[in-house]
N, C-alpha and C positions, 0 to 999 in steps of 0.2 A: 373094693374098687381101689386100684393101685394109685390113682392120681393124687392121693393124699398120704400115701404110705411109702416112703423111700425104700424100705426093706422089700416090700412086695414088688415095687417097680424094678428093683435090682434083680429079684428072682425071675420076673417075667422077661427081663432083658436077657438073662442067661439062658432061659429055657426057649424063648420064642424069637430071640434076636429082633425084638421090637423096641424102638426108642420111645420113651414117654414124650408127649407133647410138651414143648417149652413152657406153655402156660402152666402145666401141672408141675413141672420142675421148679418154676419160679415160686409157685404156691408152697411147695415143699420147703424151699429155702426160707421163705417168709414165716412159716409156721415154727421153725426151729428157734431156739434161744441161743443165738450165736454171739461170740465176742466180735468186736469191731473188726479185728484183723481177719478172723475166719470169714466173716460176712463179706468183706472186701475181696478176699481170695476166691470165695465161691461165686461172687458176682462176676469177677473177671472170667472165670471158667464158664459161667452161664452165658455170657455174651458170645463167647466162641461157640458154645453148644448151639445157641440160637441161630447163629450165622450158618454153621454147617448143616443144621437141621433143615433150614430153608433151602440151601443149595441142593441137598439130597432130595427134597420134595420136588424141586424144579426138574431135576434130572429124571426122577421117577415118573413124573407127569409126562415128560417128553417121550420117554420110552413107551409108556402105556398108550399115549396118543398114536404113536407110530404103529404099535402092535394092533391097536383097534382099527387102524387104517381108515 
């Protein structure tokens, strides 16, 4: 199950072009033993990831709603 293994998630992203759910990405970050600086850096990136993930979901939902007619 990729949602707790960053390496597997990265492989799946490369192979299937699927993005892991932000909840799982957050769990991956929390499970690592990171320095304060690295943790802060990844948290900033995560916030951006979460924002864009939500926007992509909204766009995808709208497209699918229109296609489903």
